[in-house]
Structure formats: C-alpha cells, structure tokens
C-alpha positions as CSV (number, residue, x, y, z in Angstrom):
1,X,-183.9,115.8,-116.6
2,X,-185.2,113.8,-113.7
3,X,-184.7,109.9,-113.3
4,X,-186.6,107.4,-111.7
5,X,-184.7,106.7,-108.7
6,X,-184.4,110.7,-108.0
7,X,-188.4,110.3,-108.5
8,X,-188.7,107.8,-105.6
9,X,-186.4,109.8,-103.1
10,X,-188.8,112.8,-103.5
11,X,-192.1,111.0,-103.4
12,X,-190.6,109.0,-100.2
13,X,-189.4,112.5,-98.8
14,X,-193.0,114.1,-99.4
15,X,-194.7,111.1,-97.6
16,X,-192.3,110.7,-94.9
17,X,-193.3,114.3,-93.8
18,X,-196.9,112.9,-92.4
19,X,-197.2,112.2,-88.8
20,X,-198.2,108.8,-89.3
21,X,-196.3,106.3,-91.1
22,X,-197.1,106.1,-94.7
23,X,-196.0,103.5,-97.7
24,X,-196.2,103.7,-101.4
25,X,-199.1,101.3,-102.6
26,X,-198.6,101.9,-106.6
27,X,-196.6,103.9,-108.8
28,X,-196.3,104.2,-112.5
29,X,-194.6,105.7,-115.3
30,X,-196.6,108.3,-117.6
31,X,-195.2,110.3,-120.4
32,X,-194.9,113.3,-117.6
33,X,-192.8,111.7,-115.0
34,X,-194.1,109.3,-112.4
35,X,-197.1,108.8,-110.5
36,X,-197.2,107.3,-106.5
37,X,-200.1,106.2,-104.8
38,X,-199.8,105.8,-100.8
39,X,-201.8,104.6,-97.7
40,X,-201.3,104.4,-94.1
41,X,-198.9,101.8,-93.0
42,X,-201.4,100.6,-90.3
43,X,-204.0,100.0,-93.2
44,X,-201.6,98.0,-95.3
45,X,-200.6,95.8,-92.6
46,X,-204.2,95.2,-91.0
47,X,-206.7,95.8,-93.9
48,X,-208.5,97.9,-91.1
49,X,-210.9,100.3,-92.7
50,X,-210.5,102.8,-89.9
51,X,-206.9,103.1,-90.7
52,X,-207.3,103.7,-94.4
53,X,-206.3,107.3,-95.2
54,X,-209.2,109.7,-96.8
55,X,-208.3,112.3,-99.3
56,X,-204.8,111.5,-100.2
57,X,-204.7,112.4,-103.9
58,X,-201.8,110.6,-106.2
59,X,-198.3,112.7,-106.4
60,X,-196.8,112.8,-109.5
61,X,-193.0,113.7,-110.1
62,X,-192.6,115.8,-113.2
63,X,-189.4,114.1,-115.1
64,X,-188.7,117.4,-116.8
65,X,-188.4,119.7,-114.0
66,X,-188.4,117.4,-110.7
67,X,-191.8,119.1,-109.4
68,X,-194.0,117.2,-107.3
69,X,-197.4,117.6,-108.2
70,X,-200.6,116.4,-106.0
71,X,-203.6,115.5,-107.5
72,X,-207.0,115.4,-106.0
73,X,-209.3,112.3,-105.4
74,X,-212.7,113.4,-107.3
75,X,-211.9,111.6,-110.5
76,X,-209.7,108.7,-111.5
77,X,-206.1,109.1,-111.8
78,X,-205.7,108.9,-115.6
79,X,-207.9,111.8,-116.1
80,X,-205.4,113.9,-113.7
81,X,-202.4,112.4,-115.7
82,X,-204.0,113.3,-119.3
83,X,-205.0,117.0,-117.9
84,X,-201.3,117.3,-116.6
85,X,-199.9,116.5,-119.8
86,X,-202.1,118.1,-121.9
87,X,-201.1,121.3,-119.6
88,X,-197.8,121.1,-120.2
89,X,-197.8,120.5,-123.9
90,X,-197.3,116.8,-124.0
C-alpha cells in the first residue's frame, strides 16, 4: 500500500524527467490514490501564456499498486478519476 509521501516522490520523479523545469500546481486525494497537476516553472513564475504547457494531463498514483497513470486533457479531471475508480472496482 502506497502512502502520500511515496506518491509525492513518484510524481516528482515523473515531472523531473522533463527537459524543462516543471512544478506541481495542484494535488488531491481520491478513493484510488493521489492526483497531481503540473506546469512549467517559467509559466508559474511569470504567468506568460507562451510558457504554459499544452497537453499535459494530470497524473494519478494508485494507492494500492503504486502505479503512475497519466490522464488525458480532453475531459475534466473528475471524469478521469471516476472512470479509473470504476475500472479498478472502487
């Protein structure tokens, strides 16, 4: 069973693989685990729209398995969370 601290480490490891500097912008917990949204550090610092990422879906760390799942961007986060929770049986 994964805990929050371990989930944060996995999420940070994932975004640190990028060629540009990224930061977590929001996070939360759901029945399946913890989700994290992120954007470029430059966008967070300056608000410059040209620095904002496009196509960066939220990630979920499953608290049962510790697996990292990357969601898409074409639906609200809650839809992805609901679908994931339903697919794993709650």
